[in-house]
C-alpha positions in Angstrom: 137.8 88.2 81.9 140.4 89.4 79.4 140.3 86.1 77.6 136.5 86.2 77.3 136.6 89.8 76.0 139.3 88.8 73.4 137.1 85.9 72.2 134.0 88.1 72.1 135.7 90.8 70.0 137.1 88.1 67.6 133.6 86.8 67.1 132.5 90.3 66.1 135.0 90.0 63.3 133.3 86.9 61.9 134.9 84.0 63.8 132.9 81.4 65.6 133.5 80.8 69.4 135.7 77.7 68.8 137.6 79.5 66.0 138.3 82.4 68.3 139.6 80.0 71.0 141.9 78.2 68.6 143.1 81.4 67.1 144.1 82.8 70.5 146.0 79.6 71.3 147.6 79.5 67.9 148.7 83.2 68.5 150.2 82.3 71.9 151.9 79.0 70.9 153.1 79.9 67.4 152.9 77.5 64.4 151.1 74.3 65.4 149.2 71.4 64.0 145.7 70.3 65.0 146.9 67.6 67.3 149.0 70.0 69.4 146.2 72.6 69.5 143.7 70.0 70.6 145.9 69.1 73.6 146.4 72.7 74.6 142.8 73.8 74.3 140.9 70.7 75.4 138.8 70.9 72.3 138.3 67.7 70.4 140.7 67.1 67.5 137.9 67.0 64.9 136.5 70.4 66.1 140.0 71.9 66.2 140.6 70.9 62.6 137.2 72.3 61.6 138.1 75.5 63.4 141.5 75.7 61.7 139.9 75.2 58.3 137.5 78.0 59.2 140.4 80.3 60.3 142.2 79.6 57.0 139.1 80.3 54.9 138.4 83.6 56.8 142.0 84.9 56.5 142.9 84.4 60.1 145.5 81.6 59.7 148.1 80.6 57.2 148.7 76.9 56.3 152.1 75.3 55.9 152.2 72.0 54.0 154.8 69.5 55.0 155.0 66.1 56.7 152.0 67.5 58.7 149.8 70.5 58.0 150.7 73.3 60.3 148.9 76.6 60.9 150.2 80.1 61.8 148.0 82.9 63.1 147.7 85.9 60.9 148.7 89.1 62.8 145.6 90.6 64.5 146.1 94.0 62.9 146.3 92.5 59.4 143.3 90.2 60.0 141.1 93.0 61.4 142.1 95.5 58.7 141.4 93.0 55.9 137.9 92.5 57.4 137.3 96.2 57.6 138.6 96.8 54.0 136.2 94.1 52.8 133.3 95.7 54.6 134.1 99.1 53.2 134.1 97.7 49.6 130.8 96.0 50.3 129.4 99.2 51.8 130.5 101.1 48.7 128.8 98.6 46.4 125.6 98.7 48.4 125.6 102.5 48.5 126.0 102.6 44.7 123.5 99.9 43.8 120.8 99.8 46.4 117.3 101.0 45.3 116.7 104.7 45.7 116.2 105.7 49.3 112.7 106.8 50.2 111.9 109.6 52.6 111.8 108.3 56.2 108.4 107.1 57.2 106.5 109.5 59.4 105.2 106.7 61.7 106.4 105.9 65.2 109.2 103.4 65.9 110.1 101.9 69.2 113.8 101.2 69.8 114.8 98.9 72.7 118.1 98.4 74.6 120.9 100.7 75.4 123.0 99.6 72.4 120.3 100.1 69.8 119.3 103.4 71.2 122.9 104.7 71.4 123.4 103.6 67.8 120.3 105.5 66.7 121.4 108.6 68.6 124.8 108.5 66.9 123.2 108.1 63.5 120.8 111.0 64.2 123.7 113.2 65.2 125.9 112.4 62.3 123.0 112.9 59.8 122.1 116.3 61.2 122.6 119.2 58.7 121.6 122.4 60.6 120.8 122.0 64.3 120.6 119.6 67.1 118.9 119.8 70.5 119.8 117.3 73.2 118.3 116.7 76.6 120.0 114.1 78.8 122.2 113.8 81.9 125.9 114.6 81.5 126.8 111.0 82.3 124.7 109.7 79.4 125.9 112.5 77.1 129.5 111.6 77.7 129.3 108.7 75.3 128.4 111.0 72.4 131.2 113.5 72.7 132.9 112.3 69.6 129.8 112.9 67.5 129.3 116.3 69.1 132.8 117.3 68.1 132.0 116.3 64.5 128.9 118.5 64.6 130.9 121.5 66.0 133.6 121.1 63.3 130.8 121.1 60.7 129.4 124.4 62.3 126.1 122.8 63.2 124.2 124.5 66.0 124.1 122.4 69.2 122.0 123.1 72.2 122.2 120.9 75.3 119.9 120.6 78.3 121.7 118.6 80.9 122.0 117.7 84.6 125.3 117.2 86.4 125.6 114.6 89.2 127.0 115.7 92.5 129.9 113.3 92.0 131.0 115.1 88.9 133.7 117.5 90.2 134.7 118.8 86.8 132.4 119.3 83.9 133.5 117.8 80.5 135.0 120.4 78.2 132.1 120.3 75.8 129.7 121.0 78.6 131.8 123.7 80.3 130.1 126.6 78.4 133.5 127.6 77.0 133.3 125.7 73.7 132.2 127.9 70.8 129.2 126.6 69.0 127.5 124.7 71.8 125.0 126.2 74.2 124.5 124.4 77.5 121.6 124.8 80.0 121.6 123.2 83.4 118.4 121.4 84.4 117.2 119.3 87.3 118.2 115.7 87.5 117.3 114.0 84.2 118.2 110.6 85.4 117.6 108.2 82.5 115.4 110.5 80.4 116.7 111.4 76.9 115.3 113.6 74.2 116.7 114.7 70.8 115.6 116.8 67.9 117.6 117.0 64.7 116.9 119.6 62.0 113.4 120.1 63.4 112.4 117.0 61.5 113.2 113.9 63.7 112.7 113.2 67.4 113.9 110.5 69.7 112.5 110.4 73.3 112.5 107.9 76.1 115.0 106.3 78.5 118.7 105.3 78.2 120.9 103.6 80.7 118.7 100.7 81.8 120.3 98.1 79.7 117.8 95.9 77.8 114.9 97.6 79.6 115.6 101.0 77.9 113.1 102.0 75.3 112.8 105.1 73.1 110.2 106.4 70.6 111.6 107.7 67.3 109.5 109.5 64.7 109.5 112.1 61.9 105.8 112.7 62.4 105.4 116.5 62.0 102.8 117.1 64.7 104.8 115.1 67.3 108.0 116.9 66.3 106.3 120.3 66.7 104.9 119.4 70.1 108.3 118.1 71.3 110.0 121.3 69.9 107.6 123.5 71.7 108.1 121.7 75.0 111.8 122.0 74.8 111.6 125.6 73.8 109.5 126.3 76.9 112.0 124.5 79.1 114.8 126.6 77.6 112.9 129.9 78.2 112.3 129.0 81.9 116.0 128.1 82.3 117.0 131.4 80.7 114.7 133.3 83.1 116.3 131.4 86.0 119.8 132.1 84.7 120.5 128.4 84.4 122.9 128.7 81.4 126.5 127.4 82.0 127.7 130.7 80.5 125.9 132.5 83.3 126.4 130.4 86.4 129.8 129.8 88.0 
């Protein structure tokens, strides 16, 4: 399982599957040539040499010339940091030269799968300038705690409507009602339902936590945003009348 995860993460840094396998073996065994690596990995010699050339080109292996060409794995921290630095430089170039950004379209966009939805939520949170309203279970909300801390440090208003499972003995610090800058309301079980409003301009609504079957609607369409805002405000009013604020219930 660990080997599979290591290879998967190496692929996310630009290596192919075979390059990742050869890199891991090269890291374990030290400086080696293609013949030795082919014996250890069970990969054909031609494919091993192809992978080694790829590793060399991508900055993941050094080549030593001698009676036979030998390869040494670049330290993982160095390889990864070089990739990150390269991406940062490309990001800076794109940000400086890409055509002027247009206002977000006011249409409706469907976002599918947990990963894509979670990425969109994080982007919405980090782009917020004034206020954020979130409605989701505490279990789903836990994965966005880093972004919530950034919002609080920027003194952006955060209101959370959430439900706590019976198995949750202790509430996360951010949802305890004791953190200044965040208002928490306790609701009935939200299960997989999520809803977010940022700066009274953008809304994301749907389900999260169902893997590839999760879908959410995202829009900046003014009428829909207003309807969603009114619905959330009404829910908050009812919760206040019932005393279902974390600050009030013990």
